[in-house]
C-alpha positions as CSV (number, residue, x, y, z in Angstrom):
1,M,21.1,3.3,-61.5
2,A,23.6,6.0,-62.7
3,G,21.1,7.3,-65.3
4,E,18.3,7.5,-62.7
5,L,20.7,9.3,-60.3
6,A,21.7,11.8,-63.1
7,A,18.0,12.4,-64.0
8,T,17.1,13.1,-60.3
9,A,20.1,15.4,-59.9
10,G,19.0,17.3,-63.0
11,R,15.5,17.8,-61.6
12,A,17.1,18.9,-58.3
13,R,19.2,21.5,-60.0
14,E,16.2,22.8,-61.9
15,G,14.1,22.9,-58.7
16,K,11.6,20.4,-60.1
17,L,11.9,17.5,-57.6
18,S,8.6,15.9,-56.7
19,P,7.7,14.5,-53.3
20,T,8.3,11.0,-54.7
21,D,11.8,12.0,-55.7
22,M,12.5,13.0,-52.1
23,Q,11.0,9.9,-50.6
24,G,13.3,7.5,-48.7
25,G,15.9,10.0,-47.5
26,C,16.3,11.3,-44.0
27,F,18.2,13.7,-41.9
28,T,19.6,12.6,-38.5
29,I,20.8,14.6,-35.5
30,S,23.3,12.9,-33.3
31,S,24.6,14.3,-30.0
32,L,27.6,13.2,-28.0
33,G,27.5,16.3,-25.7
34,G,25.6,14.4,-23.0
35,I,28.5,12.1,-22.5
36,G,31.1,14.8,-22.8
37,G,32.1,14.4,-26.4
38,T,33.9,17.6,-27.6
39,Q,33.9,16.9,-31.3
40,F,33.3,14.1,-33.8
41,T,32.6,13.3,-37.4
42,P,29.2,11.7,-37.9
43,I,28.9,9.0,-40.5
44,V,26.1,9.0,-43.0
45,N,24.3,5.6,-43.1
46,A,21.7,4.7,-45.8
47,P,18.9,5.8,-46.2
48,E,20.2,9.0,-44.5
49,V,21.0,11.9,-46.8
50,A,22.8,13.9,-44.0
51,I,23.6,13.8,-40.3
52,L,24.3,16.7,-38.0
53,G,26.7,15.9,-35.1
54,V,26.3,18.1,-32.0
55,A,29.0,18.0,-29.3
56,K,29.3,19.5,-25.8
57,A,28.9,23.2,-25.6
58,K,31.5,25.1,-23.6
59,M,32.5,28.7,-22.7
60,Q,35.4,30.0,-24.7
61,P,36.9,33.4,-25.4
62,V,35.5,35.0,-28.5
63,Y,37.5,37.6,-30.4
64,Q,35.7,40.9,-31.0
65,A,36.3,43.4,-33.8
66,D,37.8,45.9,-31.4
67,G,40.5,43.4,-30.4
68,S,39.0,42.4,-27.1
69,F,37.8,38.9,-26.1
70,T,34.5,38.2,-24.5
71,P,33.1,34.9,-23.1
72,G,31.0,33.0,-25.5
73,L,29.1,29.7,-25.4
74,I,30.4,27.6,-28.3
75,L,28.5,24.6,-29.6
76,P,30.5,22.5,-31.9
77,L,28.6,21.3,-35.0
78,A,29.6,18.8,-37.7
79,L,27.5,18.1,-40.8
80,S,28.2,15.1,-42.9
81,Y,26.1,14.5,-46.1
82,D,25.9,12.4,-49.2
83,H,27.5,14.4,-52.0
84,R,25.4,12.7,-54.6
85,V,22.4,14.5,-53.1
86,I,23.8,17.6,-51.4
87,D,26.3,20.0,-52.9
88,G,29.1,21.1,-50.6
89,A,28.2,24.8,-50.9
90,Q,24.6,24.0,-49.9
91,G,25.8,22.1,-46.9
92,A,28.1,25.0,-45.8
93,R,25.2,27.5,-46.2
94,F,22.9,25.2,-44.1
95,T,25.5,25.0,-41.3
96,S,26.0,28.7,-41.4
97,Y,22.2,29.4,-41.3
98,L,21.7,26.9,-38.5
99,S,24.5,28.6,-36.5
100,Q,22.8,32.0,-37.0
101,V,19.4,30.7,-35.9
102,I,20.6,29.0,-32.8
103,T,22.8,31.9,-31.8
104,D,19.6,34.1,-31.7
105,L,16.5,32.0,-31.3
106,R,14.3,35.1,-32.0
107,R,15.2,34.5,-35.7
108,V,13.0,31.3,-35.6
109,L,10.0,33.5,-35.1
110,L,10.8,35.7,-38.1
């Protein structure tokens, strides 16, 4: 099993994964915002590869470069993932990209 995992990880690093290699994993989105959850840590359950936790959005002061504060709608996100499949830097880049996209939905159209 360890040898197979190492071979699959090697193909992933080289960008040579086939559809069969990716089969069986999934990504889940879980939301506690509807029941008032403000934050949580989602738990990855097999066969999930990752799970995105979405909590309740709320208005908060957002610091601006000029030293002022403006109201901003903040949506807490938490991403948990299987480190055997997803590198931490990739997970952080995904979360950052997702945040940029949902901040300005016009980006989806680009």
